[in-house]
C-alpha positions in Angstrom: 111.4 102.6 57.9 114.1 100.0 58.7 112.0 98.6 61.5 108.8 98.2 59.5 110.2 97.2 56.1 112.7 94.3 55.9 113.9 95.3 52.5 114.3 99.0 53.0 117.8 100.6 52.5 118.2 104.1 53.8 121.0 106.5 52.9 121.3 109.7 54.9 122.9 112.8 53.3 124.1 115.6 55.5 125.7 119.0 54.7 127.9 119.0 57.7 130.7 116.5 58.2 129.2 115.3 61.5 125.7 113.9 62.2 123.0 114.8 64.8 122.1 118.4 63.7 120.3 120.3 66.4 121.1 117.7 69.1 124.7 118.5 68.7 124.5 122.2 67.7 121.2 123.4 69.2 120.8 121.8 72.6 122.5 123.8 75.4 125.8 122.3 76.6 124.5 122.2 80.2 121.6 119.9 79.1 123.5 116.7 78.4 120.5 114.5 79.2 118.6 115.9 76.2 121.4 114.6 74.0 120.8 111.0 74.9 118.7 110.6 71.8 122.1 110.4 70.0 122.3 106.8 71.2 119.1 105.9 69.3 120.4 107.7 66.2 123.7 105.9 66.4 122.0 102.5 66.6 120.1 103.3 63.5 123.2 104.6 61.6 125.1 101.4 62.5 122.4 99.2 60.9 123.6 97.2 57.9 120.8 98.7 55.9 121.6 102.4 56.7 124.5 104.5 55.4 125.5 108.0 56.4 127.1 110.5 53.9 128.3 113.7 55.5 129.9 116.6 53.8 127.3 116.5 51.0 125.2 119.6 50.3 122.0 118.6 48.6 120.9 121.3 46.1 124.6 122.1 45.4 126.7 118.9 45.3 123.8 116.8 44.1 120.3 117.9 43.1 117.0 116.6 44.5 116.1 115.5 40.9 119.3 113.4 40.8 118.4 111.9 44.2 114.9 111.0 42.9 116.4 109.2 39.9 118.7 107.2 42.2 116.1 106.3 44.9 112.5 105.2 45.1 111.7 107.7 47.8 113.4 110.9 49.0 112.7 112.5 52.4 113.7 116.1 53.0 114.4 116.8 56.7 116.8 119.7 56.7 115.2 121.9 59.3 115.3 125.7 59.5 118.7 127.2 58.6 117.8 130.9 58.7 116.7 133.3 61.4 113.7 135.5 61.2 114.9 139.1 60.9 113.6 141.9 63.1 113.3 144.3 60.2 114.1 147.4 62.3 116.8 150.1 62.0 120.1 149.3 63.6 119.7 145.6 63.5 123.0 145.3 61.6 125.0 147.3 64.2 128.0 145.6 65.9 126.7 144.0 69.1 123.5 142.7 67.5 123.3 138.9 66.8 120.6 136.3 66.2 120.3 133.8 69.0 120.8 131.1 66.3 124.3 132.4 65.6 125.1 132.8 69.2 124.0 129.2 70.0 125.9 128.0 67.0 129.0 129.8 68.3 129.0 128.3 71.8 128.0 124.9 70.5 130.8 124.7 67.9 128.8 125.0 64.6 131.5 125.6 62.0 129.7 128.5 60.3 129.5 130.5 63.5 133.1 130.0 64.8 134.2 133.5 63.8 131.3 135.3 65.5 133.4 136.8 68.3 130.5 138.3 70.2 131.3 141.5 72.1 130.6 140.7 75.8 132.2 143.9 77.2 128.9 145.5 78.3 127.1 145.0 81.6 123.5 144.7 80.2 122.3 142.4 77.4 118.8 142.2 75.9 117.4 139.0 74.5 114.4 139.6 72.3 112.0 136.6 72.7 110.3 134.6 75.4 111.0 131.0 74.2 113.3 128.3 75.5 116.2 129.4 73.2 116.0 132.9 74.7 116.3 131.3 78.2 119.2 129.1 77.0 121.1 132.2 75.8 120.4 134.1 79.0 121.5 131.1 81.1 124.7 130.6 79.3 125.5 134.4 79.6 125.0 134.3 83.4 126.1 130.8 84.3 129.0 130.4 86.8 132.0 129.3 84.8 132.6 126.2 87.0 129.2 124.9 85.8 130.1 125.5 82.1 133.6 124.0 82.4 132.1 120.5 83.0 130.0 120.7 79.7 130.9 120.2 76.1 130.8 124.0 75.4 133.6 125.0 73.0 136.9 126.0 74.4 136.9 129.4 72.6 133.4 130.4 73.8 134.4 129.4 77.4 137.4 131.7 77.2 135.2 134.5 75.9 132.6 134.0 78.6 135.4 134.0 81.2 136.2 137.6 80.2 132.5 138.6 79.9 131.3 141.7 81.7 127.6 140.9 81.2 125.9 140.8 84.6 122.3 141.7 83.7 120.1 140.1 81.0 116.6 141.4 80.1 114.3 139.0 78.2 111.8 141.2 76.2 108.6 140.0 74.6 105.8 141.7 72.6 103.0 140.0 74.5 102.3 139.2 78.2 103.1 136.6 80.8 100.2 134.3 79.5 101.8 134.1 76.1 105.4 133.2 77.0 106.6 130.2 75.0 109.2 128.8 77.4 108.5 125.8 79.5 108.5 125.4 83.3 111.6 123.2 83.5 113.7 125.9 81.8 112.2 128.7 83.8 112.8 126.9 87.1 116.4 126.2 86.1 116.9 130.0 85.4 115.3 131.0 88.7 117.6 128.6 90.6 120.8 129.6 88.7 123.5 130.0 91.4 124.8 133.6 91.9 121.9 135.0 89.9 118.7 136.6 91.0 115.4 137.0 89.1 113.9 140.4 88.8 110.2 140.2 88.0 107.8 143.1 88.4 104.7 142.1 90.6 102.6 144.6 88.7 103.0 142.5 85.5 101.1 139.7 87.1 98.2 141.5 88.7 95.0 139.4 88.4 96.6 136.6 86.5 95.9 134.0 89.2 92.2 134.2 88.3 92.9 134.4 84.6 94.7 131.0 84.6 92.3 129.2 86.9 90.8 127.3 83.9 94.0 127.3 81.7 95.6 124.0 80.8 97.8 122.7 83.6 101.2 123.5 82.0 100.3 127.1 81.4 98.7 127.4 84.9 101.8 126.0 86.7 104.2 128.2 84.6 102.2 131.3 85.4 102.0 130.4 89.1 105.8 130.0 89.2 106.3 133.5 87.7 103.9 135.0 90.1 105.6 133.3 93.1 109.0 134.5 91.9 107.8 138.1 91.3 106.3 138.3 94.9 109.3 136.9 96.7 111.2 139.4 98.8 115.0 139.6 98.3 116.5 137.6 101.1 113.7 135.0 101.1 115.7 132.8 98.8 117.6 130.4 101.0 120.2 129.4 98.5 123.7 130.4 99.6 125.0 133.7 98.2 121.6 134.3 96.6 120.8 137.5 98.5 123.8 139.4 97.3 123.7 137.8 93.8 126.2 139.6 91.6 124.1 138.9 88.5 120.4 139.3 87.6 117.9 138.7 84.9 114.3 139.7 84.3 111.3 139.4 82.0 109.9 142.5 80.3 106.5 142.2 78.7 104.4 144.0 76.1 107.3 145.7 74.4 108.0 145.6 70.7 111.4 146.5 69.4 111.4 149.5 67.1 115.1 150.3 66.6 118.6 149.4 67.9 120.2 152.7 69.0 123.7 153.4 67.8 126.7 154.8 69.7 127.9 158.3 68.8 130.2 156.9 66.1 127.2 155.0 64.6 129.0 151.6 64.7 127.8 149.8 67.8 124.6 149.1 69.7 124.1 151.2 72.9 120.5 150.5 73.5 117.1 149.6 72.1 113.9 151.6 71.6 110.7 149.7 72.2 107.0 150.4 71.6 104.8 149.6 74.6 101.9 147.4 73.5 98.4 146.5 74.5 97.0 143.0 74.1 93.9 142.4 71.9 92.3 139.1 72.4 93.4 136.5 75.0 95.4 133.3 75.3 97.8 132.1 72.5 96.0 134.1 69.8 96.4 137.5 71.6 97.8 140.2 69.4 100.2 142.9 70.5 99.1 146.4 69.3 101.4 149.5 69.8 100.0 152.1 72.2 102.1 154.9 70.8 104.3 155.1 73.9 108.0 154.4 73.7 110.7 153.3 76.1 114.5 153.0 75.7 116.6 150.4 77.4 120.4 150.7 77.6 122.4 147.7 76.5 125.5 146.8 74.5 124.4 143.4 73.4 121.2 142.5 71.6 120.3 138.9 70.9 117.3 138.3 68.7 115.4 135.0 69.5 112.2 135.5 67.6 112.2 132.3 65.7 113.8 130.4 62.8 113.2 130.5 59.1 113.1 127.6 56.6 115.0 128.3 53.4 114.2 126.7 50.0 116.7 124.0 49.2 116.4 123.3 45.5 114.2 125.0 42.7 112.7 121.5 42.0 111.1 121.4 45.4 107.8 123.3 45.9 108.0 125.9 48.6 105.3 127.9 50.3 107.0 131.3 51.0 104.0 132.6 53.0 104.1 129.8 55.5 107.8 129.1 55.1 107.3 125.3 54.6 107.3 122.7 51.9 103.6 122.2 51.1 102.7 118.7 52.1 100.0 116.4 53.4 101.1 114.0 56.1 104.7 114.5 54.8 103.9 113.8 51.1 105.2 116.8 49.1 102.3 118.2 47.1 102.5 117.4 43.4 105.8 115.5 43.6 105.2 111.7 44.0 108.0 110.0 45.8 109.2 113.1 47.5 108.5 113.5 51.3 109.4 115.9 54.1 109.5 115.7 57.9 110.4 118.0 60.8 110.5 121.8 60.7 110.4 121.9 56.8 107.1 120.0 57.1 105.3 121.9 59.8 107.3 125.1 60.6 110.0 125.7 63.3 108.1 124.8 66.5 108.3 122.1 69.1 111.0 120.1 70.7 113.0 116.9 69.9 110.1 114.5 70.8 107.6 116.5 68.6 110.0 116.2 65.7 110.5 112.5 66.3 106.7 111.8 66.3 106.4 113.9 63.2 109.1 111.8 61.5 107.3 108.6 62.4 104.2 110.0 60.8 106.1 110.7 57.5 107.7 107.2 57.6 104.1 105.9 57.9 103.2 107.7 54.7 106.2 106.3 52.8 105.3 102.7 54.0 101.6 103.2 53.0 102.7 104.4 49.5 105.0 101.3 49.2 102.1 99.1 50.1 99.5 100.5 47.7 102.0 100.8 44.9 102.2 104.7 44.7 105.9 104.1 44.8 106.9 101.8 41.9 109.6 99.5 43.2 109.4 97.0 40.3 112.5 98.5 38.8 115.6 98.6 41.0 117.3 102.0 41.7 121.0 102.4 42.1 120.9 104.5 45.2 124.4 105.6 46.4 126.0 103.8 43.5 124.7 106.5 41.1 125.0 109.4 43.6 128.6 108.4 44.5 129.8 108.6 40.9 128.2 112.0 40.5 129.9 113.3 43.7 133.2 111.8 42.7 133.0 113.6 39.3 132.3 116.8 41.2 135.2 116.5 43.5 133.0 115.9 46.6 134.3 113.4 49.2 131.6 112.1 51.5 132.3 111.3 55.2 131.0 108.0 56.5 129.6 107.1 59.9 132.8 105.2 60.8 134.7 108.4 59.8 132.5 110.3 62.3 133.3 107.7 65.0 137.0 108.5 64.6 136.2 112.2 65.0 133.9 111.4 68.0 136.7 109.4 69.7 139.2 112.2 69.2 136.7 114.7 70.7 136.0 112.5 73.7 139.8 112.0 74.3 140.4 115.8 74.1 137.5 116.3 76.5 138.8 113.8 78.9 142.1 115.6 79.1 140.2 118.8 79.9 137.8 117.2 82.4 134.8 117.6 80.0 132.5 115.1 78.3 134.1 116.1 74.9 136.0 119.0 73.3 134.3 119.6 70.0 136.5 120.1 66.9 135.1 123.2 65.3 137.2 123.4 62.1 136.0 121.1 59.2 139.6 121.2 57.8 140.9 119.8 61.0 138.4 117.0 60.9 139.3 116.1 57.4 143.0 116.1 58.3 142.2 113.8 61.2 140.5 111.4 58.7 143.4 111.7 56.2 141.0 113.1 53.6 
């Protein structure tokens, strides 16, 4: 918007004190290169025509209707804050967590700081076959010396140092041809030092023919799984790999039915799964229970079956079936001047680049509407002038981008002292104290 319209002023409102959302709190700490996009965001935020207001919860501190009165256009881009639930007995037992909470915990998301996951068992089960499932498994099994050099939080590093977990099973309802993770993440997992992959060759019988005509990414991914499944222990040349103390594996065509409780009924001791058959093929294949069951012992269950978008404000239309804001090219249906982008626009799928392209598409819609007069800019709008007064009267103190830069400098300095890129401050109160708020 700033690039293509010389007169545009953009204000960003954010619930958390700090910017960057999933780049800061979702990307795995051992993937620093993925976080480089922060540099582009920072450049935008430093523009004279852009302002950042953190610590403001839209829908609570200020309503969408109030924003619409203050601005010519409002874009909702708040992602997916909830996790899809399994909907099975035992899912609330101690030892069962959503992957979203677990990722938030090791990445310093304030709301997940008290998670204290119990890592005292040897076997963990991750439900899901996506990149987040692999992230979680990799963090659980990574050698500490690798994690110590990342921006993982101090408290999660301490917990992982005492972890007894040495085996992680990644369980999916469908088969090898339906896994949602990508080859880069799989390769990284296969090459994780001190860890060996356990894939059952029987799961891959006949798949080489089945993927002959598949798109190249799917074909290469399947070939890598087959190659790994067929490798004999000891064929791996990496040092210490033969007697790897830790292991992980993929289990297919199993659908979780119940988390099994310990004798006292309080903790997870295992999971009961229905074996499934696939109906159809490719991405649309459905998993249908066969009637056979299987139990797997584990003391830790992490559910990575997807995210859920939550409605933000009663004034915003919401499609509960599809879990998105109904829109066409980012224009919210029936509400002129209201737009959406990212996961609230198309559902919780895709990576950072998908979301960036999607946002450019929404910006294009805003620019077109400005051009053809759908947005009436003949009368000026007060923008933050109006919103700031409302927030002040409600006792809400926004955090600016230069405030964030002070927090950033403090985190980087703490990290330097510990030999890490940064040591995240996880307590919002501590951040506010640092800023003298």
